[in-house]
N, C-alpha and C positions, 0 to 999 in steps of 0.2 A: 269769776262771777259765781255767786251762790245759786244753786239750782233748787227749785221747789216744785211741788205738784199741788195744784189747787183743784178741788172738786167743788162744784157749785150747782145750785138748783134754785128754782123759783116756783112758787105755787100760788094759786088763787082759789078762793072759795066763791065760785061764780066768776064770770069774766066779762065785765069788771066786777070787782068785789073786794073783800078783805084779802090781802096778799102778804106773803112772807118769802124770805130768802134763807137759805142755809149754805154755809161754807165750811169746808175743812181744808186747811193748808198744811201740807206735810213738808217739813224741812229737816235739817240736821238736829234742830231743837225739838221740843215736844210739839205735837200737833196743836194747831190753833183752830178753834171752832167759833163761828160767828153766826148769829141769826138775828132777825128783826122783822117787823111787820109794818104794814101801812093799812089804813082803814078802807081806802077805796083806790084800786089800782088795776093793772092788768097782769096776766101771767108773763107776757113778754117783758114788761117793765121789771118784774121781779127777777127774771133770768138775767137781764142786763145789770141790775143793781147787785145781784150776787157776784157777778164777775168784777164789778167795780170794787166792792167790799173786799174781795180776795186780794186784789192788787193794791188797794189802799193800805192794807194792814202790813205790807212788807216794808221794813225799815231801811232797806238799802236796795240798790238796783239789782235785779235778779233775772235769771233765766227761768221762765215759768212755763210749765205744761198746765194749761187750764182745761179741765175736763168738764164737759157739760152735756146734758141730753137735749139741749135746745138747738135745733138746726137753724132757727132764726138767728140766734146769737153767733154760733160758730160760722155759718155761711156769711153773715154780714161782715165779719172781720176777715175771715180767711179768703173769701172771694172778692174782697175789696168793695163790697156794696156800700158800707158806711162811709168810706172815704169818698166814693163817687157822689153820694148824697150830700156830703159836706161841701164838696167842690161845686156842686150845683145849687148851693144855698138851701140845702135840706129839702130838695125836691127829688122825687123818684122819677117823675116824668115832667113834661112841660106843665101839666095841670094837676099832678098828684103830689101832695106834700109827703115827705118821709115822716114816719111815726117815731116818736121818742128822741128827737134831736138833742134834747137837754142831756139825756143819758149817753147817747153816742158820743157827744162832744167830750164828756169826762173820760169815757172808756178809751177813745182814740188817743187822748193825751197820755193816759196811763200806759197804753201799748207802745207809745213812742219812747217812754222812759224805760220800761222793762222790755226784755226780749221775750215776747209771749207767743207760744204756739197753742192754738185752740184745737182741742180734740173732742170729737163728738162720740158719745156712747149712747146706745139705745136705752131709754128710760125703762125702769121696772124690769130689767132683764138679769138681775142677780149681781150687779156690780155693787158691792157692799157699801163703798163710800158714797156712790151716787144715791143709793137708797137712804143712807144716813142723812145726807143733805136734804133729800125730799121730806123725810120725817121732820127734820128741824124746820124746814120752810112751812110745812102744813101746821105744825104746832105754833109757830110764830104768827101765822095768819089768824089763829084762833084766840090770840091773847086779847085782853081788854085794853081800852085806852090806846089804840094803835096810833102811830104817827100819821100826819097828813102827808101824802105824796103830792107836794106842791106842783110838780111838773105835770101831774095828771089832773088834779082837781082844779088847778088854776093855770091852765095851759098857756095863757097869754103872758106868763112871767118869763118865759125863755127868750133870751137874747143871746146870739152867738158870742162866745168868749166869756159869758157870765154863767158859770156852770154850778154854782152853789145850790144845792137842793135841800139839804137838811142840816 
């Protein structure tokens, strides 16, 4: 199985506000860089979308070290929170809905396909590729004519098993 390292980051100008993601995937081929933005979203959504984009770009099943400065993202997968929320119908507690179920649904499927280890790094602490992803995410959020984050702006569109967003 091919091994890759993916660095990801998300950013928002305001929260919510315009947001972007940045991704650098390192493999035996040349690095792949991805970025994009949405006109109104949240920082946490951008962190999850960055991870999704990193895994979606892989053309075959891979062993992936996914590096992120988002404890929300890393803990939700590594500690099994997202799977628990999914098993409880996207509820965190009996009365509190889990946030971003549309994105978690996609990410969990990608994690089932690839062998993914999530690694947390402290943001803005000198990790060159994490900082590169941050710059890419911020620049993407500043672009004109940003895409609509349907899952955020039209929250009622999410139905479990229907994960198309963009």
